[in-house]
KEKOLBA-680273 format. One record per residue: x, z, y of N, C-alpha, C in turn; residue in three letters. Coordinates in Angstrom, 2 decimals, m for minus. Layout:
BEGIN
n.east->X; n.up->Z; n.north->Y; ca.east->X; ca.up->Z; ca.north->Y; c.east->X; c.up->Z; c.north->Y; code->ALA
...
//
This chain:
BEGIN
n.east->0.83; n.up->0.00; n.north->m1.19; ca.east->0.00; ca.up->0.00; ca.north->0.00; c.east->0.87; c.up->0.00; c.north->1.25; code->UNK
n.east->1.96; n.up->0.77; n.north->1.21; ca.east->2.85; ca.up->0.84; ca.north->2.37; c.east->3.43; c.up->m0.54; c.north->2.67; code->UNK
n.east->3.88; n.up->m1.24; n.north->1.64; ca.east->4.47; ca.up->m2.57; ca.north->1.85; c.east->3.43; c.up->m3.54; c.north->2.40; code->UNK
n.east->2.21; n.up->m3.48; n.north->1.90; ca.east->1.17; ca.up->m4.39; ca.north->2.38; c.east->0.79; c.up->m4.07; c.north->3.83; code->UNK
n.east->0.74; n.up->m2.79; n.north->4.18; ca.east->0.44; ca.up->m2.42; ca.north->5.56; c.east->1.57; c.up->m2.89; c.north->6.47; code->UNK
n.east->2.81; n.up->m2.75; n.north->6.02; ca.east->3.94; ca.up->m3.25; ca.north->6.81; c.east->3.84; c.up->m4.76; c.north->7.02; code->UNK
n.east->3.44; n.up->m5.49; n.north->5.98; ca.east->3.25; ca.up->m6.95; ca.north->6.12; c.east->2.17; c.up->m7.26; c.north->7.14; code->UNK
n.east->1.09; n.up->m6.49; n.north->7.13; ca.east->0.02; ca.up->m6.69; ca.north->8.12; c.east->0.52; c.up->m6.38; c.north->9.52; code->UNK
n.east->1.33; n.up->m5.34; n.north->9.66; ca.east->1.88; ca.up->m5.00; ca.north->10.98; c.east->2.73; c.up->m6.16; c.north->11.52; code->UNK
n.east->3.59; n.up->m6.70; n.north->10.68; ca.east->4.42; ca.up->m7.82; ca.north->11.09; c.east->3.56; c.up->m9.03; c.north->11.45; code->UNK
n.east->2.57; n.up->m9.32; n.north->10.63; ca.east->1.68; ca.up->m10.46; ca.north->10.89; c.east->0.92; c.up->m10.26; c.north->12.20; code->UNK
n.east->0.47; n.up->m9.04; n.north->12.47; ca.east->m0.24; ca.up->m8.76; ca.north->13.72; c.east->0.67; c.up->m8.94; c.north->14.92; code->UNK
n.east->1.94; n.up->m8.55; n.north->14.80; ca.east->2.89; ca.up->m8.77; ca.north->15.89; c.east->3.09; c.up->m10.25; c.north->16.16; code->UNK
n.east->3.23; n.up->m11.03; n.north->15.10; ca.east->3.40; ca.up->m12.48; ca.north->15.26; c.east->2.14; c.up->m13.11; c.north->15.87; code->UNK
n.east->0.98; n.up->m12.67; n.north->15.41; ca.east->m0.29; ca.up->m13.17; ca.north->15.96; c.east->m0.34; c.up->m12.91; c.north->17.46; code->UNK
n.east->0.01; n.up->m11.68; n.north->17.85; ca.east->m0.03; ca.up->m11.33; ca.north->19.28; c.east->0.98; c.up->m12.14; c.north->20.07; code->UNK
n.east->2.17; n.up->m12.37; n.north->19.51; ca.east->3.17; ca.up->m13.18; ca.north->20.21; c.east->2.67; c.up->m14.61; c.north->20.41; code->UNK
n.east->2.03; n.up->m15.17; n.north->19.41; ca.east->1.53; ca.up->m16.54; ca.north->19.49; c.east->0.31; c.up->m16.69; c.north->20.39; code->UNK
n.east->m0.56; n.up->m15.68; n.north->20.40; ca.east->m1.87; ca.up->m15.83; ca.north->21.03; c.east->m2.11; c.up->m14.92; c.north->22.22; code->UNK
n.east->m1.17; n.up->m14.02; n.north->22.48; ca.east->m1.31; ca.up->m13.14; ca.north->23.64; c.east->m2.24; c.up->m11.96; c.north->23.45; code->UNK
n.east->m2.96; n.up->m11.92; n.north->22.35; ca.east->m3.88; ca.up->m10.83; ca.north->22.05; c.east->m3.85; c.up->m10.57; c.north->20.55; code->UNK
n.east->m4.33; n.up->m9.40; n.north->20.18; ca.east->m4.53; ca.up->m9.09; ca.north->18.76; c.east->m5.90; c.up->m9.61; c.north->18.34; code->UNK
n.east->m6.10; n.up->m9.82; n.north->17.05; ca.east->m7.47; ca.up->m10.13; ca.north->16.61; c.east->m8.38; c.up->m8.95; c.north->16.98; code->UNK
n.east->m9.60; n.up->m9.23; n.north->17.34; ca.east->m10.54; ca.up->m8.16; ca.north->17.63; c.east->m10.91; c.up->m7.46; c.north->16.33; code->UNK
n.east->m11.53; n.up->m6.30; n.north->16.46; ca.east->m11.97; ca.up->m5.60; ca.north->15.25; c.east->m13.02; c.up->m6.43; c.north->14.53; code->UNK
n.east->m13.85; n.up->m7.12; n.north->15.28; ca.east->m14.88; ca.up->m7.98; ca.north->14.68; c.east->m14.24; c.up->m9.14; c.north->13.91; code->UNK
n.east->m13.15; n.up->m9.70; n.north->14.43; ca.east->m12.44; ca.up->m10.77; ca.north->13.72; c.east->m11.74; c.up->m10.22; c.north->12.49; code->UNK
n.east->m11.25; n.up->m9.01; n.north->12.60; ca.east->m10.64; ca.up->m8.31; ca.north->11.48; c.east->m9.33; c.up->m8.92; c.north->11.02; code->UNK
n.east->m8.82; n.up->m8.37; n.north->9.93; ca.east->m7.57; ca.up->m8.86; ca.north->9.36; c.east->m7.73; c.up->m10.27; c.north->8.80; code->UNK
n.east->m8.95; n.up->m10.69; n.north->8.57; ca.east->m9.20; ca.up->m12.06; ca.north->8.09; c.east->m8.60; c.up->m13.08; c.north->9.06; code->UNK
n.east->m8.49; n.up->m12.70; n.north->10.33; ca.east->m7.92; ca.up->m13.59; ca.north->11.34; c.east->m6.45; c.up->m13.88; c.north->11.08; code->UNK
n.east->m5.84; n.up->m13.15; n.north->10.16; ca.east->m4.43; ca.up->m13.41; ca.north->9.81; c.east->m4.29; c.up->m14.51; c.north->8.77; code->UNK
n.east->m5.37; n.up->m14.81; n.north->8.06; ca.east->m5.29; ca.up->m15.82; ca.north->7.00; c.east->m6.05; c.up->m17.10; c.north->7.34; code->UNK
n.east->m6.97; n.up->m17.02; n.north->8.30; ca.east->m7.68; ca.up->m18.22; ca.north->8.75; c.east->m8.06; c.up->m18.06; c.north->10.22; code->UNK
n.east->m7.99; n.up->m19.14; n.north->10.95; ca.east->m8.32; ca.up->m19.09; ca.north->12.38; c.east->m9.77; c.up->m18.64; c.north->12.55; code->UNK
n.east->m9.96; n.up->m17.63; n.north->13.33; ca.east->m11.30; ca.up->m17.09; ca.north->13.53; c.east->m12.13; c.up->m18.01; c.north->14.41; code->UNK
n.east->m13.40; n.up->m18.21; n.north->14.04; ca.east->m14.29; ca.up->m18.99; ca.north->14.90; c.east->m14.86; c.up->m18.14; c.north->16.04; code->UNK
n.east->m14.59; n.up->m16.83; n.north->16.01; ca.east->m15.10; ca.up->m15.91; ca.north->17.03; c.east->m14.15; c.up->m15.85; c.north->18.22; code->UNK
n.east->m14.70; n.up->m15.63; n.north->19.40; ca.east->m13.88; ca.up->m15.46; ca.north->20.59; c.east->m13.23; c.up->m14.09; c.north->20.58; code->UNK
n.east->m12.03; n.up->m13.98; n.north->21.09; ca.east->m11.21; ca.up->m15.09; ca.north->21.59; c.east->m10.55; c.up->m15.84; c.north->20.44; code->UNK
n.east->m10.82; n.up->m17.14; n.north->20.40; ca.east->m10.22; ca.up->m17.98; ca.north->19.37; c.east->m8.72; c.up->m18.06; c.north->19.60; code->UNK
n.east->m7.92; n.up->m18.08; n.north->18.52; ca.east->m6.48; ca.up->m18.14; ca.north->18.70; c.east->m6.04; c.up->m19.47; c.north->19.32; code->UNK
n.east->m5.18; n.up->m19.38; n.north->20.32; ca.east->m4.67; ca.up->m20.59; ca.north->20.98; c.east->m3.74; c.up->m21.36; c.north->20.05; code->UNK
n.east->m2.96; n.up->m20.60; n.north->19.29; ca.east->m2.03; ca.up->m21.21; ca.north->18.33; c.east->m2.19; c.up->m20.49; c.north->17.00; code->UNK
n.east->m2.53; n.up->m21.24; n.north->15.98; ca.east->m2.67; ca.up->m20.65; ca.north->14.65; c.east->m1.90; c.up->m21.53; c.north->13.68; code->UNK
n.east->m0.90; n.up->m20.96; n.north->13.00; ca.east->m0.12; ca.up->m21.79; ca.north->12.07; c.east->m0.96; c.up->m22.24; c.north->10.88; code->UNK
n.east->m0.71; n.up->m23.43; n.north->10.45; ca.east->m1.46; ca.up->m24.02; ca.north->9.33; c.east->m1.48; c.up->m23.10; c.north->8.11; code->UNK
n.east->m0.35; n.up->m22.41; n.north->7.86; ca.east->m0.25; ca.up->m21.54; ca.north->6.70; c.east->m0.74; c.up->m20.12; c.north->6.95; code->UNK
n.east->m1.19; n.up->m19.81; n.north->8.16; ca.east->m1.65; ca.up->m18.46; ca.north->8.49; c.east->m0.47; c.up->m17.53; c.north->8.74; code->UNK
n.east->m0.74; n.up->m16.26; n.north->8.81; ca.east->0.29; ca.up->m15.26; ca.north->9.12; c.east->0.72; c.up->m14.44; c.north->7.92; code->UNK
n.east->0.05; n.up->m14.58; n.north->6.80; ca.east->0.44; ca.up->m13.88; ca.north->5.58; c.east->0.87; c.up->m14.90; c.north->4.54; code->UNK
n.east->1.60; n.up->m14.45; n.north->3.54; ca.east->2.10; ca.up->m15.37; ca.north->2.52; c.east->1.00; c.up->m16.03; c.north->1.73; code->UNK
n.east->m0.10; n.up->m15.34; n.north->1.55; ca.east->m1.24; ca.up->m15.90; ca.north->0.81; c.east->m2.38; c.up->m16.21; c.north->1.76; code->UNK
n.east->m3.26; n.up->m17.07; n.north->1.31; ca.east->m4.42; ca.up->m17.45; ca.north->2.14; c.east->m5.61; c.up->m16.52; c.north->1.92; code->UNK
n.east->m5.38; n.up->m15.42; n.north->1.22; ca.east->m6.42; ca.up->m14.41; ca.north->1.04; c.east->m5.83; c.up->m13.06; c.north->1.43; code->UNK
n.east->m6.68; n.up->m12.18; n.north->1.92; ca.east->m6.22; ca.up->m10.84; ca.north->2.28; c.east->m5.94; c.up->m10.04; c.north->1.02; code->UNK
n.east->m4.86; n.up->m9.28; n.north->1.03; ca.east->m4.59; ca.up->m8.43; ca.north->m0.13; c.east->m5.56; c.up->m7.25; c.north->m0.15; code->UNK
n.east->m5.84; n.up->m6.77; n.north->m1.33; ca.east->m6.58; ca.up->m5.53; ca.north->m1.50; c.east->m5.56; c.up->m4.42; c.north->m1.70; code->UNK
n.east->m5.95; n.up->m3.20; n.north->m1.42; ca.east->m5.03; ca.up->m2.10; ca.north->m1.66; c.east->m4.83; c.up->m1.92; c.north->m3.17; code->UNK
n.east->m3.90; n.up->m1.08; n.north->m3.58; ca.east->m3.62; ca.up->m0.93; ca.north->m5.02; c.east->m4.82; c.up->m0.49; c.north->m5.86; code->UNK
n.east->m5.87; n.up->0.02; n.north->m5.23; ca.east->m7.06; ca.up->0.46; ca.north->m5.94; c.east->m8.21; c.up->m0.53; c.north->m5.81; code->UNK
n.east->m7.93; n.up->m1.71; n.north->m5.26; ca.east->m8.93; ca.up->m2.76; ca.north->m5.17; c.east->m9.86; c.up->m2.68; c.north->m3.97; code->UNK
n.east->m9.49; n.up->m1.88; n.north->m2.98; ca.east->m10.31; ca.up->m1.74; ca.north->m1.77; c.east->m9.73; c.up->m2.56; c.north->m0.62; code->UNK
n.east->m10.59; n.up->m2.90; n.north->0.33; ca.east->m10.13; ca.up->m3.58; ca.north->1.54; c.east->m9.36; c.up->m2.60; c.north->2.42; code->UNK
n.east->m8.39; n.up->m3.14; n.north->3.15; ca.east->m7.73; ca.up->m2.35; ca.north->4.18; c.east->m8.66; c.up->m2.28; c.north->5.38; code->UNK
n.east->m8.59; n.up->m1.17; n.north->6.12; ca.east->m9.41; ca.up->m0.96; ca.north->7.30; c.east->m8.56; c.up->m1.31; c.north->8.53; code->UNK
n.east->m9.15; n.up->m2.07; n.north->9.45; ca.east->m8.48; ca.up->m2.47; ca.north->10.68; c.east->m9.26; c.up->m1.89; c.north->11.85; code->UNK
n.east->m8.60; n.up->m1.07; n.north->12.63; ca.east->m9.21; ca.up->m0.48; ca.north->13.81; c.east->m8.47; c.up->m0.95; c.north->15.05; code->UNK
n.east->m9.22; n.up->m1.32; n.north->16.07; ca.east->m8.63; ca.up->m1.68; ca.north->17.34; c.east->m9.53; c.up->m1.12; c.north->18.44; code->UNK
n.east->m9.09; n.up->m0.17; n.north->19.23; ca.east->m7.79; ca.up->0.48; ca.north->19.15; c.east->m7.72; c.up->1.41; c.north->17.95; code->UNK
n.east->m6.51; n.up->1.90; n.north->17.68; ca.east->m6.31; ca.up->2.83; ca.north->16.58; c.east->m6.96; c.up->4.17; c.north->16.85; code->UNK
n.east->m7.06; n.up->4.99; n.north->15.83; ca.east->m7.75; ca.up->6.27; ca.north->15.93; c.east->m7.03; c.up->7.29; c.north->16.81; code->UNK
n.east->m5.75; n.up->7.06; n.north->17.08; ca.east->m4.98; ca.up->7.99; ca.north->17.91; c.east->m4.48; c.up->7.31; c.north->19.18; code->UNK
n.east->m5.20; n.up->6.27; n.north->19.63; ca.east->m4.87; ca.up->5.62; ca.north->20.89; c.east->m3.86; c.up->4.48; c.north->20.79; code->UNK
n.east->m3.44; n.up->4.11; n.north->19.58; ca.east->m2.52; ca.up->2.99; ca.north->19.41; c.east->m3.27; c.up->1.68; c.north->19.66; code->UNK
n.east->m2.53; n.up->0.60; n.north->19.84; ca.east->m3.17; ca.up->m0.70; ca.north->20.06; c.east->m4.05; c.up->m1.08; c.north->18.87; code->UNK
n.east->m3.61; n.up->m0.76; n.north->17.66; ca.east->m4.38; ca.up->m1.04; ca.north->16.45; c.east->m3.93; c.up->m0.09; c.north->15.35; code->UNK
n.east->m4.65; n.up->m0.11; n.north->14.25; ca.east->m4.29; ca.up->0.70; ca.north->13.09; c.east->m4.78; c.up->m0.02; c.north->11.84; code->UNK
n.east->m3.95; n.up->m0.04; n.north->10.81; ca.east->m4.31; ca.up->m0.56; ca.north->9.50; c.east->m4.26; c.up->0.62; c.north->8.54; code->UNK
n.east->m5.35; n.up->0.84; n.north->7.80; ca.east->m5.47; ca.up->2.03; ca.north->6.97; c.east->m5.84; c.up->1.66; c.north->5.54; code->UNK
n.east->m5.22; n.up->2.38; n.north->4.61; ca.east->m5.63; ca.up->2.39; ca.north->3.21; c.east->m6.17; c.up->3.79; c.north->2.96; code->UNK
n.east->m7.40; n.up->3.90; n.north->2.44; ca.east->m8.00; ca.up->5.21; ca.north->2.22; c.east->m7.65; c.up->5.81; c.north->0.86; code->UNK
n.east->m6.68; n.up->5.24; n.north->0.17; ca.east->m6.23; ca.up->5.81; ca.north->m1.10; c.east->m7.16; c.up->5.50; c.north->m2.25; code->UNK
n.east->m6.90; n.up->6.14; n.north->m3.36; ca.east->m7.61; ca.up->5.85; ca.north->m4.61; c.east->m9.12; c.up->6.01; c.north->m4.49; code->UNK
n.east->m9.58; n.up->7.04; n.north->m3.76; ca.east->m11.02; ca.up->7.29; ca.north->m3.66; c.east->m11.73; c.up->6.38; c.north->m2.67; code->UNK
n.east->m10.97; n.up->5.66; n.north->m1.83; ca.east->m11.58; ca.up->4.75; ca.north->m0.86; c.east->m12.31; c.up->5.45; c.north->0.27; code->UNK
n.east->m12.10; n.up->6.75; n.north->0.43; ca.east->m12.77; ca.up->7.55; ca.north->1.46; c.east->m11.73; c.up->8.16; c.north->2.39; code->UNK
n.east->m12.09; n.up->8.34; n.north->3.66; ca.east->m11.15; ca.up->9.00; ca.north->4.58; c.east->m10.76; c.up->10.39; c.north->4.10; code->UNK
n.east->m9.50; n.up->10.75; n.north->4.35; ca.east->m8.99; ca.up->12.06; ca.north->3.95; c.east->m8.52; c.up->12.05; c.north->2.50; code->UNK
n.east->m8.26; n.up->13.20; n.north->1.99; ca.east->m7.85; ca.up->13.33; ca.north->0.60; c.east->m6.40; c.up->13.71; c.north->0.45; code->UNK
n.east->m6.04; n.up->14.07; n.north->m0.78; ca.east->m4.70; ca.up->14.50; ca.north->m1.12; c.east->m4.14; c.up->13.64; c.north->m2.23; code->UNK
n.east->m2.85; n.up->13.66; n.north->m2.36; ca.east->m2.15; ca.up->12.92; ca.north->m3.42; c.east->m2.55; c.up->11.45; c.north->m3.42; code->UNK
n.east->m3.04; n.up->10.92; n.north->m4.54; ca.east->m3.40; ca.up->9.50; ca.north->m4.59; c.east->m4.65; c.up->9.17; c.north->m3.77; code->UNK
n.east->m5.39; n.up->10.17; n.north->m3.35; ca.east->m6.57; ca.up->9.96; ca.north->m2.50; c.east->m6.22; c.up->10.01; c.north->m1.02; code->UNK
n.east->m4.97; n.up->10.32; n.north->m0.69; ca.east->m4.56; ca.up->10.47; ca.north->0.71; c.east->m4.56; c.up->9.13; c.north->1.44; code->UNK
n.east->m4.89; n.up->9.16; n.north->2.71; ca.east->m4.87; ca.up->7.96; ca.north->3.55; c.east->m3.43; c.up->7.55; c.north->3.84; code->UNK
n.east->m3.24; n.up->6.26; n.north->3.99; ca.east->m1.96; ca.up->5.71; ca.north->4.44; c.east->m2.28; c.up->4.88; c.north->5.66; code->UNK
n.east->m1.67; n.up->5.22; n.north->6.78; ca.east->m1.95; ca.up->4.55; ca.north->8.05; c.east->m0.70; c.up->3.91; c.north->8.62; code->UNK
n.east->m0.89; n.up->2.77; n.north->9.27; ca.east->0.22; ca.up->2.10; ca.north->9.93; c.east->0.83; c.up->2.98; c.north->11.02; code->UNK
n.east->0.05; n.up->3.89; n.north->11.56; ca.east->0.53; ca.up->4.78; ca.north->12.61; c.east->1.61; c.up->5.73; c.north->12.08; code->UNK
n.east->1.52; n.up->6.08; n.north->10.81; ca.east->2.44; ca.up->7.04; ca.north->10.23; c.east->3.68; c.up->6.41; c.north->9.62; code->UNK
n.east->3.77; n.up->5.09; n.north->9.62; ca.east->4.91; ca.up->4.42; ca.north->8.99; c.east->6.02; c.up->4.19; c.north->9.98; code->UNK
//
């Protein structure tokens, strides 16, 4: 999960460099694999997208990653894995992993 969140962080930085803005929360992380039809539409979107695959990865437990903009602690954005249980909070394998903490 940590490696995938790091990949999303890098992709989001590249997206912002190319387009001047981050994808909106409504556009979501899907905007990293295909040009969003929602405004603000990306000015420049590479044919291959911003991730190695044309589909978003799921976390190790088969759940979607959560994308918040702004982040929960005032950051520009946050990418979260809610752990094995798929719910906020938890301990051990149920613990959240956030881009803010990496």
